[in-house]
N, C-alpha and C positions, 0 to 999 in steps of 0.2 A: 768353504769356511774353515776353521780349523777349532780343532775342538777342541779347545777351552772359549773359541768364541762361542758356541755353539753350550758349553757348560755355563756361559756366565747367560746366556740368554733366556735356558732357560733355569735360572736359580731359578727360588721363589723365598724361599730363606733358609738359615741355618745356623747353630745355638753351640756355643761354645761357654763354658763354665768362665767366669770372671776371676782368676787364680788369682789368690796373691801374691800381693808382692811387683816391686815396681820392673823386674828385673823379668818376670814370666810375664806383665802385661805387656810390657816391650817385644817379649820371644811367639804374642801372639797375635801382637798387632804384623810382626813378621807373616806369618803364616796367613792370616786374611789376606795379605797383601798379596801373598803369591796365589793364591786360589780365585782371590774373587775381586784384585781387583784389572782394572781395562786401562789399558795405557787412553780408552777416545773418555774414561769417566773425564769430567769437568769438574764436578761439584760434587763431594763429598762430604755427606754432614753424618755425623756423631751427638747424642742424645745421650744422658748420665746427670748427674748428681753432681758435685761437688769431691772432690776426694776417691769420685768410683774410678777414678783411669786412664781416662778421656788422654791426656796429654801424655800419658806412656802406650799406648794405643797409638795414637796418630806417629807417636818417634818411633813406633818398632815401622809405622806399615813405610811413614818418609826421612831414614832416614836420610842427617843432615839438615830437618827444616829448619829456622827459623820458628821457634811458637814467642804470639805475639802477648802470651802473660803469663807470669811466673811466679809462684808460690808467695815466696821469697819480693817483694812488692818490686823485681827490677824487669823492664817489659819494652818494648821496644817501642821507640820514639822520633820522626810519626809515623804512625802505621803504616808499614811499606804498600799494602793495595790501593789505602784513599788517593792513594799519590802517582799511580799505575801511566798519569799523562806525561808525566813531570819527567820519567826516570832516562825518556833516550833506549835508546835501541837492547840497548843491555837489562832487559828488567826479568827475574824470574819468570821460571815455567808453575811454583806450583808455592799459593799465597795461603798463608793461617789465618785465621781473624773465629776469637770467640765471643761470641756475640754478647754476654752476659758483659762482660767487665766488658764490653766498647759500646754501649748503652749506654753507659755515664760519664763518659767523654763525647759520644756522636750518636748526631739528631740517626733514625731507622731510616729514613729516607736516602740517609746518604754513603748507609752504610751498604741500600738494596741496589743502588744502582751505581758502586762501583764493584761488588758482585757482581755482579750483570753485566757489565764493562769488563772488567778482567776475564769468563768466561768468552764472549763476543770474538774480545781478542786472542779467543785457544788458551787462556789460562786455566791452571785447575785452579780450585781454592774447598783448601779442607774447612772446616765450619764446625767449631764445639759450640751445641744450644743449639743446633739448629733448627730446632722447634718454633724455636721464639724471631726467628724472619721469615719460616716459612711463606706466612697469609702475606706478608711484605712484598714475598720473588715473587710468590705465586704460578711458587713450578715447587716439584721435589728435587731430591739429588739422583742422583745417578746411582749411590752406592750410599747408603743410608742404616751403621749402625748405631746402635744401644745399649746401655752399659748399666748394666747394675750384680743381679744375685748371675746369672748367663752373660753373654753378648751374644747379643743379637747382629745375625744382616743382612739384610735386605737388595733386591732391586728394585725397586718400589717401580707400576706399572702406574697406567689413570685408573688398576684399578683396587690404586693402595703395597702397602699402607702407609698411613695415613702421619708422620712426624710423631701429629701427638696420641698413635693406637698407641706407636711403639714408647712412647713417652707416656702413659702410664704403664704396658710395662713394666718395662725397668724402675720405674720410680716406686712402683710398689712392691718389689723383689729387693730394695738397698736395705730397709732394716732388717732382714733373714739377711744375709751380707754384710752387716754389721755383725749382729749377734754371731753367728759363726765364727767369724772370725775375734772377735774377742774372746769367743768362747776358746778357740786354739789358743789363745797366750795366755788362758789362766791357767790351761793343762799342760802346755810348755812350765809354767811359772812352777806349777805345781813339784812338774819330775822333774826339777833341779835336783832333790835330795837322790835324786835314781843315780849309779851305777851304768850307764845306759850308752847302745851306740850311736854313732852318727841318724839321722830320717832322714827321710826328703817327706818334700810335704805337698798333698794332691785332696784332689776334691771329689765332692758327693752334693746331689742335690740337699740344700740347706744344712749341710754338714760339712766337717774336712776328715781329711786322715793322717795319721801317719806312720809312715809307711819306712818298714825295718829290714837291712839284709837279714839280719842278725835275728830269729824272734829275744825280744826284749825282758825281763821277768820283772813283771808291773804288774802290783795286784790292782786288779781297775775297779771293781766295788770301791777303794779306798782314796783311787784317785777319784773317781766320781764325784764320792762323798768329800775330798776337799771341795773340790770346785765348789759343789751345791753352797757347802758352806761360808766358800765366796761373794757368792751369788746374794745366797743372806746377809752379810753383812752390807750390802751394797755399792761395795769394795769402787776409790772412786779407778775409772780410767782416760787417760788422756792426753795426747798428742806429745810431743819434747819434740825432736828431730826428724830429717828424715829416714831414721835409722835405729828410731828408741821411741815407746813409748811407757807411761807411767802406770805404772801398777800398784796405787796405791804408795807409798812411799819407795819402791823400785822401779830403778830404773830395765825396760825390759827391751831386749835388739828385737825389735818387727821393722820387714823387709815391707810393712804398707802400714804406716800413722798414723794417714790418715780415715782409716775409714773404721770405727770402732760405737760401742756406743759407748755413754758418757760415764756410763758407774754397769759396777754388774750387775747392778737389780732387773737391767733393762732386758736383760737375759731370757728368752721364756724357751720354755719346757727343753732343755736341755736333757742330755743321760749321752751315756757312754754304751755301746754295745756290752755282752756283758764278753765277748771272748776276740782272742786276734784272729785275722782270720788272714788265712796266707792263696795269694794270687797262685795259680795251678802256675800259670805263664811265666812269671818271675820272679816267684815263689819267695816273691815279699812279704814281711806274717807285718797286718797292719791293726792299726788303734783307730778305731771309727770312733765319732763324738760329732754329734746331732742334737739341731735346737729346732721349733717348733712344734707343731701338731704331730707327732713322726710313728707315734705311741704302735700304730695299728697299721703301719706297713711293716710288709716285709722285704729283707734284706736286698733280694731279689727287684719290686719295688723301687729301688730307692729311682734311681734316675731312669722310672721309666715317659716313654713318650708317650701325650697328653694327648688323646688323638677328640677330632671334635669343633 
């Protein structure tokens, strides 16, 4: 047995941050495929809310795969998976289906039969909203991925996890991800008046990091107060297009525009850590923002592993 096959057989679950932006989500998908996907996996289940980044993770895992749903209203018809018996010898190896989307057009038992037939023929089927089809399928995915505030990668056995277990975890964490992304954009909005060097985005549990190569000159208490005032005013935040949101009347660049609260007042427990932190390895200067109830945590506890 090869090392990679042995690793997959003994894999229980892994956790990644669900990063901000389409590009970083696609890169996370590439990493998942390289580390966890087996050529023999025929059923890939993906669980997560609308806008969580499921399609981008799938695009990263399977470059070139035609997705059958599209947020702009363009979708493949007829659904390729439903015509697998009629397309002859040259059929695709990998099919995609969004169960929530497809249930509006096709009865569940028809979708179930098509998935099982494709797997029987040795095809791979990538299924978004896998938890909705699982009771009808009667079998779990070979690889099950949940996308909430984190990306969970699991290889289920008869002992679990069940798709509903993954659903509960990722859906309960989505509000924190929405609050985090919105608070991050409010900070960026407030930082416009500073003459700052370029920065990179990074992640921390229930928070965000703006990482600078050169030390930025930021009045952190004043910045925090400005963001808290926008939260108090409950400024509306809305999707504009694939690269922008609206913060009130201001058009703001954003690479993850669908993952936000509807207005700033929904952000709970926002605070900025009162000093810049320097990564001793990279030398990066990090501005850290948090949401939710993190007031009693030590810095070293933010990404701690929860045991039990």
